[in-house]
C-alpha positions, 0 to 999 in steps of 0.5 A, spaced: 753 320 383 757 323 378 762 328 379 760 335 376 765 338 371 768 344 372 769 349 366 774 355 367 772 360 362 775 366 364 783 368 364 782 372 370 780 371 377 772 370 378 772 375 383 774 380 378 769 378 373 764 379 379 767 386 380 766 388 373 759 385 373 757 389 379 760 396 376 756 394 369 750 393 373 750 400 376 751 404 370 744 406 369 744 409 376 751 413 375 748 415 368 742 418 371 746 421 377 751 425 372 745 427 367 741 430 373 747 433 377 745 429 384 753 428 385 758 433 385 766 433 386 770 427 387 764 423 386 762 426 380 769 425 377 769 417 379 762 416 376 764 419 369 770 415 369 767 409 371 762 410 365 767 412 360 771 406 362 765 402 360 763 406 354 770 405 351 770 398 352 764 398 348 767 401 342 771 395 341 764 391 340 760 391 333 755 397 333 748 392 333 750 388 339 753 394 344 747 395 348 745 388 348 751 386 351 751 391 356 744 389 358 746 382 358 751 383 363 747 388 368 741 383 368 746 376 368 743 373 362 746 369 357 745 367 350 739 364 350 735 370 353 739 375 349 736 379 344 743 379 341 742 371 339 738 374 333 744 377 330 750 373 332 752 366 333 753 363 341 760 362 341 761 369 338 756 372 343 760 369 349 767 371 346 765 378 345 762 378 352 768 375 355 772 380 351 768 386 354 769 384 361 776 383 360 777 390 357 773 393 362 777 390 368 784 392 364 782 399 363 780 399 371 787 396 372 784 390 376 789 386 372 
């Protein structure tokens, strides 16, 4: 049996990548809670802070693929199943996605 190859595509621990993906996956729920006022006080401030970190990191990505990259992170999709595949090349897509995750982790002070 052949030995499986290991590719290290992240410049950070994979546990941090999973934390960032989980925070991105919860983006829509927090947005609804902020919009409809379901939360108050410290929780509301934390929700706003987390969503602002994601929004600020998305500012570094091209306008046409911002929402698609966020949706792909939320739904754990890759290039083959992304609507952004029609717009950008595969290597560019993954470079932008990795940079977005890195920027979010950096702004959350996880690195």
